[in-house]
Every structure is written in structure tokens, then in C-alpha cells.
C-alpha positions as CSV (number, residue, x, y, z in Angstrom):
1,X,40.4,134.9,131.8
2,X,37.2,132.9,132.1
3,X,34.7,134.3,134.6
4,X,30.9,134.6,135.3
5,X,28.9,137.2,133.4
6,X,27.8,140.3,135.2
7,X,25.1,142.8,134.1
8,X,27.9,145.3,133.3
9,X,28.9,143.0,130.5
10,X,25.6,143.4,128.6
11,X,26.8,145.9,126.0
12,X,29.9,144.0,125.2
13,X,27.9,140.8,124.6
14,X,25.5,142.7,122.3
15,X,28.6,143.9,120.4
16,X,29.9,140.3,120.1
17,X,26.5,139.3,118.7
18,X,26.5,142.1,116.1
19,X,30.0,141.2,115.0
20,X,28.7,137.7,114.3
21,X,25.6,138.9,112.4
22,X,24.6,137.8,109.7
23,X,27.4,135.2,109.4
24,X,26.1,133.1,112.4
25,X,23.0,134.9,113.7
26,X,20.1,136.7,112.1
27,X,19.6,140.3,113.2
28,X,16.1,139.5,114.6
29,X,17.8,137.2,117.2
30,X,19.2,140.2,119.0
31,X,16.0,140.8,120.8
32,X,16.0,137.2,122.0
33,X,19.5,137.5,123.3
34,X,18.7,140.7,125.1
35,X,15.7,139.1,126.8
36,X,17.7,136.1,127.7
37,X,20.4,138.2,129.3
38,X,17.8,140.2,131.3
39,X,15.6,137.3,132.5
40,X,16.9,133.8,131.8
41,X,20.5,133.6,132.8
42,X,21.6,130.7,135.0
43,X,25.4,130.0,134.5
44,X,26.6,132.5,131.8
45,X,30.4,132.8,131.4
46,X,32.6,135.2,129.5
47,X,36.3,135.1,128.4
48,X,38.3,138.3,128.5
49,X,41.4,138.7,126.5
50,X,43.6,141.6,127.5
51,X,40.5,143.6,128.7
52,X,37.5,143.2,126.4
53,X,35.2,140.2,126.3
54,X,36.0,138.0,123.3
55,X,33.7,135.0,124.0
56,X,30.6,134.1,126.0
57,X,28.2,131.2,126.5
58,X,25.7,129.8,129.0
59,X,24.8,126.5,130.5
60,X,21.6,125.9,132.3
61,X,19.5,123.0,133.5
62,X,15.8,122.4,132.7
63,X,14.3,119.2,134.2
64,X,17.0,116.6,133.8
65,X,18.6,118.2,130.7
66,X,21.6,120.5,130.6
67,X,21.6,123.1,127.8
68,X,24.4,125.1,126.1
69,X,23.1,128.4,124.9
70,X,24.2,131.6,123.2
71,X,27.8,130.8,122.5
72,X,29.4,133.7,120.7
73,X,33.1,134.3,119.9
74,X,34.6,137.5,118.5
75,X,35.4,136.9,114.8
76,X,39.1,137.8,115.3
77,X,39.3,134.9,117.8
78,X,37.5,132.2,115.8
79,X,39.6,129.0,115.6
80,X,41.8,129.9,118.5
81,X,40.2,127.5,121.0
82,X,38.2,129.9,123.1
83,X,34.9,128.5,122.1
84,X,36.1,125.0,122.9
85,X,37.5,126.2,126.3
86,X,34.2,127.9,127.2
87,X,32.0,124.9,126.0
88,X,34.2,122.4,127.8
89,X,33.9,124.5,131.0
90,X,30.1,124.5,130.7
91,X,30.0,120.8,129.9
92,X,32.0,120.1,133.1
93,X,29.6,122.3,135.1
94,X,26.7,120.4,133.8
95,X,28.3,116.9,134.3
96,X,28.9,117.9,137.9
97,X,25.2,118.4,138.4
98,X,23.6,115.1,139.5
99,X,20.2,116.1,138.0
100,X,21.6,116.3,134.5
101,X,21.0,113.1,132.5
102,X,21.6,114.6,129.0
103,X,23.4,117.6,127.6
104,X,22.0,119.3,124.4
105,X,22.5,122.3,122.3
106,X,20.3,124.0,119.7
107,X,22.4,125.6,117.0
108,X,22.4,126.5,113.3
109,X,23.9,124.9,110.2
110,X,26.7,127.4,110.5
111,X,28.0,126.2,113.8
112,X,27.0,122.6,114.2
113,X,30.4,121.3,113.0
114,X,32.0,122.9,116.1
115,X,29.7,121.0,118.4
116,X,30.3,117.7,116.5
117,X,34.0,118.1,117.3
118,X,33.0,118.3,121.0
119,X,31.2,115.0,120.7
120,X,27.6,116.2,120.1
121,X,25.5,114.2,117.6
122,X,22.8,115.6,115.4
123,X,19.3,114.5,116.5
124,X,17.1,116.6,114.3
125,X,16.9,119.6,112.1
126,X,14.2,122.2,111.2
127,X,14.5,124.6,108.3
128,X,14.1,128.3,108.9
129,X,13.7,127.9,112.6
130,X,15.7,130.9,113.8
131,X,14.9,133.0,110.8
132,X,14.6,132.4,107.0
133,X,17.8,130.6,106.0
134,X,18.9,129.9,109.6
135,X,18.0,126.3,110.4
136,X,17.8,124.5,113.7
137,X,20.3,121.8,114.4
138,X,19.4,120.0,117.6
139,X,22.3,118.0,119.0
140,X,23.0,115.8,122.1
141,X,26.3,115.0,123.7
142,X,26.9,111.3,123.6
């Protein structure tokens, strides 16, 4: 079931993050996620599978740009289409917003192929952006 995030989901999202650390996130990013969940949420969605949350991700708008942020899928559910379902839902939300002229995502070298499959194109990279060995891949939906 796909639904909006509530503050009672906080601990489950931190657990999802930890399950994907260090494979996809650096441990120092946990503080950034916690701050984001407390202060910056706009349209954050979760997917529950038989009770627990197994995927999450956000879309938000800044100026005329729609952003995808903090997409995390439980490792046991990687490759089962939940990330695609969640991302496509967020893309639809952003496309319905008349202010949005571009949709972008900032991700890492570990996940950028997922976004390429959704139609995002790499626009720039920056080494060691998130943490040492965790590079920025800035991508735009074309």
C-alpha cells in the first residue's frame, strides 16, 4: 500500500536507511535524513508490504524544479518494482504541478542506473560529494 508519510513512520525509515548502509548510503548521511524528516518534508510517501514499511521517497518543488529525494527500499525488496512504483508516483505528482518545468534527482554512483531506467539523464558528477567514495550524480528527467 502506497501512502503519505506520517511522523510515526520515522523510526521505520531510519531502519530502512541503516539496512542500506553502507551499500547505498554513508553512515554520516543519517543525520541529514533525520533533519530532512523533521524539517523539510513536502510530499513524502511510503510503501507498506504486509505491515512494515519497505520503501520510501519524497518529491518536492523548489522554484520551478521538482526534486526526488531520499528514495530507500528494503534490501529484501530490491528489484521487485517498489522503487519504480514509488518514483513514478512522485513523478506523476510533480508533472501535475503547473509550476514544475524540470524534474531532477541527486543520487550516487550506486543508484544512478535505476534513475536512468526511468528516463533520467546524467547532467554532472562530483566525486566524494556525500562522503568519501560516495559521489554525486545529478540527473534530469528528459
